[in-house]
N, C-alpha and C positions, 0 to 999 in steps of 0.2 A: 285676778286682775282683769281689767276691762281692756282686752286687746282687740276687740272687734273692729274698731276704726282702723287700726294698723293692718289687720288681716284683710279687711275690705279694700283698703287702698292698695295693698300689694296685689290682690286679685285683680283689681281694676287695671293696674299697671301691666301685669303679666298677660292677662287674658284679653282685655279690651284696649290695651295700648293707650291708656289715659294717663296724663301727667297731673301731678298736684302742684298747686301754686304754693308759694312760701307761707301765706297765712293759713292755708289748709294743713300744711305740714306741721306748723306750729300748734294748731288746734289739736291735732292728733297727739302731739307730744304732751300737751297740757292735760289732755284726758288721761293719758297713760300715767303721767306724774301724779295727778290727783288720785287715781286709783291706787297707785303704790303708797301714797301717803295715807289713804283710808285704811289699807290693809295693815300698814305698819302701826297705826295707832290702835288697832284692834287686837294686836298680839298681847297676850297676857290678861286681857279683860275676861270677865266671866268666871275666873278661877278664885272664888272667894274661899278664904280659909275657914274651915269648920273646926270650932273648938269643942272639945269633949268635956 
């Protein structure tokens, strides 16, 4: 999953004492949700049945 935005935001908050606005927080949540959706749709793909 793509957690880099959340990790970067957390590091910015803890190390640099920067705060996120509501739209920025929502953008990070949408990136994570899209990543989760992409991973979920890939589960089970690529496993074609081989008939002998």
